[in-house]
C-alpha positions in Angstrom: 1.7 -11.4 15.0 2.9 -8.9 12.4 6.2 -7.1 12.5 6.5 -3.6 11.0 9.9 -2.0 10.6 10.2 1.6 11.7 13.4 3.8 11.5 12.9 5.1 15.0 11.8 2.1 17.0 12.9 -0.7 14.6 10.5 -3.7 14.7 7.0 -2.9 16.0 4.9 -6.0 16.7 1.1 -6.0 16.4 -1.4 -8.8 16.9 -4.1 -9.8 14.5 -6.8 -7.6 16.2 -4.5 -4.6 16.1 -3.8 -5.2 12.4 -7.6 -5.2 11.8 -7.8 -1.9 13.6 -4.9 -0.5 11.7 -6.5 -1.6 8.4 -9.7 0.4 9.0 -10.2 3.3 6.6 -9.9 6.1 9.2 -6.5 4.8 10.3 -5.3 4.1 6.7 -6.2 7.7 6.0 -3.3 8.8 8.3 -0.9 7.6 5.6 -2.2 10.6 3.5 -1.6 13.2 6.3 1.9 14.6 6.7 3.0 14.7 10.3 4.5 18.1 10.0 2.1 19.7 7.5 4.0 22.2 5.3 7.4 21.9 7.1 8.7 19.9 4.1 8.9 23.3 2.3 11.7 24.2 4.7 13.0 20.7 5.5 12.6 18.7 2.3 12.8 15.2 3.9 10.1 16.0 6.4 7.5 14.0 4.4 6.7 11.5 7.1 3.1 10.7 8.0 0.8 10.5 11.0 0.4 6.8 10.2 4.1 6.2 11.0 3.8 8.4 14.1 0.7 6.4 15.4 2.8 3.2 15.2 5.7 5.0 16.9 3.6 6.3 19.7 2.3 2.7 20.3 5.9 1.4 20.4 7.0 4.1 22.9 4.0 3.7 25.1 4.2 0.0 25.2 7.9 0.2 26.1 7.2 2.5 29.0 4.3 0.3 30.2 6.5 -2.8 30.3 9.2 -0.9 32.2 6.7 0.4 34.7 5.4 -3.1 35.2 8.9 -4.5 35.6 9.6 -2.0 38.4 6.2 -2.5 40.1 4.5 -5.8 39.1 1.3 -5.0 41.1 0.8 -1.6 39.5 -1.6 -2.8 36.8 -3.2 -5.7 38.8 -2.8 -9.3 37.8 -1.8 -10.7 34.4 -5.3 -10.5 33.0 -5.8 -6.9 34.2 -2.4 -5.9 32.8 -3.2 -7.5 29.4 -6.5 -5.6 29.2 -4.9 -2.3 30.1 -2.1 -2.9 27.6 -4.7 -3.5 24.8 -6.4 -0.3 25.8 -3.2 1.7 25.8 -2.0 0.4 22.4 -5.4 0.9 20.7 -5.6 4.5 22.1 -2.1 5.4 20.9 -2.9 4.0 17.4 -6.1 6.2 17.4 -4.8 9.3 19.2 -4.4 11.4 16.0 -7.2 9.9 13.9 -9.3 13.1 14.1 -6.7 15.3 12.4 -7.5 16.9 9.1 -5.4 17.8 6.1 -2.3 19.7 7.2 -3.4 19.4 10.8 -3.4 22.6 12.7 -3.8 24.8 9.6 -7.0 22.9 8.9 -8.3 23.3 12.4 -7.9 27.1 12.2 -10.1 27.2 9.1 -12.7 24.6 10.2 -12.8 25.8 13.8 -13.2 22.2 15.1 -10.5 20.6 17.2 -9.3 17.1 16.2 -10.4 15.7 19.6 -14.0 16.5 18.7 -13.6 14.6 15.4 -12.1 11.7 17.3 -15.2 11.3 19.3 -17.3 11.0 16.2 -14.8 8.6 14.5 -14.8 6.3 17.6 -18.5 6.0 17.2 -18.3 4.7 13.6 -19.3 1.1 13.2 -16.0 0.2 11.5 -13.9 1.5 14.4 -16.3 0.3 17.2 -16.4 -3.2 15.8 -12.6 -3.4 15.4 -12.2 -2.3 19.1 -14.8 -4.7 20.2 -12.9 -7.6 18.6 -9.9 -6.8 20.8 -11.9 -6.2 23.9 -11.5 -2.5 24.1 -14.3 0.0 24.9 -14.5 3.1 22.7 -15.4 5.2 25.7 -12.3 4.2 27.5 -10.2 5.1 24.4 -11.8 8.5 24.2 -11.1 9.1 27.9 -7.4 8.5 27.4 -7.2 10.6 24.2 -9.0 13.6 25.6 -7.3 13.4 29.0 -10.5 12.8 30.9 -9.6 13.4 34.6 -12.3 10.8 35.6 -10.5 8.0 33.6 -10.0 5.0 35.9 -6.5 4.6 34.2 -4.5 7.6 35.3 -1.1 6.2 34.2 -2.4 5.2 30.8 -4.1 8.6 30.4 -0.7 10.3 31.0 1.0 8.1 28.5 -1.6 9.0 25.9 -2.3 12.7 26.5 -0.3 13.7 29.6 1.1 17.2 30.0 4.8 16.3 29.8 5.6 12.5 29.6 3.2 11.2 27.0 4.2 8.6 24.4 2.9 11.0 21.7 5.6 13.5 22.5 8.3 10.8 23.1 7.8 9.6 19.5 7.2 12.8 17.6 10.3 14.5 18.9 12.5 11.6 17.8 10.6 11.1 14.5 10.5 14.8 13.5 14.1 15.3 14.4 15.1 12.2 12.3 13.1 13.2 9.2 13.9 17.0 9.4 17.6 16.3 10.0 17.6 18.6 13.0 19.8 16.8 15.5 18.9 19.1 18.4 15.5 17.4 18.7 17.0 14.2 19.9 17.0 13.2 23.6 18.1 10.2 25.7 15.0 8.1 25.1 16.5 4.9 26.6 17.4 6.6 29.8 14.1 8.6 30.1 11.8 5.6 29.3 13.7 3.4 31.8 13.6 6.1 34.5 9.8 6.7 34.5 8.0 5.7 37.6 4.4 5.8 39.0 4.1 7.9 42.2 1.2 8.7 44.4 0.5 12.4 44.7 -2.6 13.9 46.2 -4.3 10.6 46.4 -3.8 9.7 42.7 -1.2 8.0 40.6 1.0 10.2 38.4 4.0 9.6 36.1 7.3 10.8 37.4 11.0 10.2 37.0 13.6 8.4 39.1 16.4 10.7 40.3 18.9 9.1 38.0 16.8 10.1 35.0 16.9 13.9 35.6 19.5 14.5 32.9 17.4 12.5 30.4 14.4 14.6 31.5 16.5 17.7 30.9 17.4 16.5 27.4 13.7 15.8 26.7 12.6 19.4 27.7 15.4 20.9 25.7 14.6 18.8 22.7 11.1 20.1 22.7 12.3 23.7 22.9 14.8 23.2 20.1 12.2 21.6 17.8 9.7 24.5 18.3 12.5 27.0 17.6 14.0 25.2 14.7 11.2 23.3 12.9 7.7 23.9 14.2 7.9 27.7 14.2 10.4 28.0 11.4 9.8 31.3 9.5 9.1 29.5 6.2 6.8 27.0 7.8 4.8 29.7 9.5 4.3 31.8 6.4 3.2 28.8 4.3 0.7 27.8 7.0 -0.8 31.3 6.7 -0.9 31.0 2.9 -2.4 27.6 3.1 -5.2 28.8 5.4 -6.2 31.3 2.8 -6.2 28.6 0.2 -8.3 26.3 2.4 -10.9 29.0 2.7 -11.2 29.0 -1.0 -11.5 25.2 -1.1 -14.0 25.2 1.8 -16.1 28.4 1.4 -18.6 26.8 3.8 -16.6 24.9 6.5 -19.8 23.5 8.1 -20.2 21.2 5.1 -17.4 19.1 6.6 -19.2 18.7 10.0 -20.5 15.2 9.1 -17.7 12.9 10.0 -18.1 10.9 6.8 -17.5 14.0 4.7 -14.6 15.1 6.9 -12.8 11.8 6.4 -12.9 12.1 2.7 -10.3 14.9 2.9 -6.6 14.4 3.1 -3.5 16.2 2.0 -3.7 14.7 -1.5 -7.3 15.9 -2.0 -6.3 19.4 -1.0 -3.5 19.5 -3.5 -5.8 18.1 -6.2 -8.4 20.9 -5.3 -5.6 23.5 -5.7 -4.1 22.0 -8.8 -5.8 24.2 -11.4 -6.8 27.1 -9.2 -5.5 30.4 -10.6 -5.5 32.1 -7.2 -2.3 33.6 -5.9 -2.4 31.5 -2.7 -3.1 28.3 -4.5 -0.1 28.8 -6.8 2.0 29.7 -3.8 1.3 26.4 -2.1 1.8 24.4 -5.4 5.0 26.1 -6.4 6.5 27.2 -3.1 6.2 30.9 -3.8 7.1 32.9 -0.8 4.5 35.7 -0.7 5.9 37.1 2.5 9.4 38.1 3.5 10.7 37.8 7.1 11.8 41.2 8.4 12.9 40.3 11.8 12.2 38.0 14.7 12.3 38.0 18.5 12.5 34.9 20.5 12.3 36.1 24.1 9.6 37.9 26.2 12.1 40.6 27.1 12.2 41.7 23.5 8.5 42.6 23.5 9.0 46.4 23.6 11.4 46.4 20.6 9.0 44.0 18.8 6.1 46.4 19.3 8.1 49.4 18.2 9.2 47.6 15.0 5.7 46.5 14.3 4.3 50.0 14.9 6.9 51.5 12.5 6.3 48.9 9.8 2.5 49.4 10.0 2.9 53.2 9.8 5.0 52.8 6.7 3.4 49.8 4.9 -0.1 49.5 6.5 -1.8 46.1 6.4 1.0 44.6 4.2 2.6 43.8 7.6 2.0 40.6 9.4 2.9 39.9 13.0 3.2 36.2 13.8 3.2 35.5 17.5 3.5 32.0 18.9 4.0 30.7 22.5 4.4 27.3 24.1 4.6 26.0 27.6 7.8 24.0 27.7 7.0 22.2 31.0 3.4 21.9 32.1 1.4 21.1 35.2 -0.2 17.7 35.5 -3.7 17.2 34.1 -6.3 18.7 36.4 -3.7 19.9 38.8 -3.8 23.1 40.9 -1.5 26.0 40.0 0.9 25.1 42.9 1.1 21.4 41.8 4.5 20.0 40.7 5.3 19.8 37.0 7.0 16.4 37.0 7.8 14.5 40.3 11.3 13.3 40.7 12.3 10.7 43.3 15.4 11.8 45.2 17.2 10.6 48.4 15.3 13.3 50.2 11.9 12.2 48.8 9.7 13.3 46.0 10.4 16.8 44.7 9.3 19.0 41.8 11.5 18.7 38.7 12.2 22.4 39.1 13.9 21.7 42.4 15.8 18.7 41.0 17.1 20.6 38.0 18.2 24.2 37.6 17.8 23.9 33.8 14.2 22.8 34.1 13.5 25.5 36.6 14.8 28.1 34.1 13.0 26.8 31.1 9.6 26.0 32.8 6.8 28.3 31.6 6.1 29.9 28.3 8.6 30.4 25.5 7.8 33.0 22.9 8.5 33.3 19.2 7.6 36.6 17.5 8.2 37.3 13.8 7.4 40.3 11.6 6.8 39.8 7.9 5.8 42.0 5.0 4.0 41.1 1.8 6.6 41.1 -1.0 4.2 42.5 -3.6 3.2 45.5 -1.4 6.3 46.4 0.5 10.0 47.0 -0.1 11.7 44.2 1.9 15.1 45.9 2.2 13.5 49.1 3.4 11.4 47.2 5.9 14.5 45.5 7.3 16.5 48.7 7.5 13.6 50.4 9.3 13.5 47.7 12.0 17.3 47.9 12.4 17.0 51.6 13.0 14.2 51.1 15.5 16.2 48.4 17.3 19.2 50.7 17.5 17.3 53.6 18.8 15.6 51.4 21.4 18.9 50.0 22.6 18.1 46.6 21.0 20.7 43.9 21.1 22.3 41.9 18.3 19.2 39.8 17.6 17.1 42.8 16.5 20.0 44.6 15.0 20.6 41.6 12.7 17.1 41.8 11.2 16.9 40.4 7.7 20.0 38.3 7.9 18.1 35.0 8.0 18.2 33.0 4.8 14.9 32.9 2.8 
């Protein structure tokens, strides 16, 4: 047994077989992939890696599994069956991000291959397959949990690995990203939430839900996710550097198909990207190396009701500055339907004195925040547009459209 200290979960214990899996080259590569990509350019301490997150997801998932078993000892069969499912869950959580490329989602946008597809190829590598075999875990079972296969015979494990709302991946990354970015609004009551999770039968299948006493913790969890998207994941500096990086990656990879062989893909990490950009004279390569902000934020709108003012500002900017204007639009579902569920299915089931109800019925807050949240930003290229003029133009458009203080305050955000 090996103990690894982690700032979020403290000591994380792994057995010899898990250490062998952890020591494989594809998993060690996660040490060279930042968890938050370029967010460190806005939040300097956000330098943590996907390797640490993989260990944290294992710790969170294992903790939930033990809690569920304590509440319902028969849920995972006898001791041998439970041990086998526990090994599968832990291995799957260690491997759940192994298919990510350099700078994660910016990389996927350029290579046009999702990380789950890479994961399938990585799990077929002899090094990974042999390590899994030594701990008695089938690669196909791991893949089913990571990809959220609705036919997986382990529905609770599947939700813990890749579920729509209550997965261990999200439970760890919110705490971890909040800790390293310094954004306290990303924290939630992890002890109460993990201790309140239950397995319920719904529609003839097992699903993860929450005991009624855990509703407030669930609310804090949903709010933490919203806050992290607003504050960190879609921060205006992070977003512009992701766009700049994508342009730089297209220079590094003029033929993305050359990275299709999994062995070639695994040779790339954040360090190699920086080395490839180190002596490049291109504007985008220098911007990434030296944190040069090629774009200036003009204004932003963070609610769907602002769409008419957003479109009017965008049209006015385009008329004045042409293609020097960039509209960045992002959206996220804050609370999702279960995997494979129909549109009228509950989001998260909550056990109350009156029976099982949808979380939206148990919480007014969750009812209000369920659905899509929107983040829309307008930028101009500094070299091709007058930033002060662009901001003044948007303020004028907002005022003439009856825009509220958010639009009227365009350009007041710190660079």
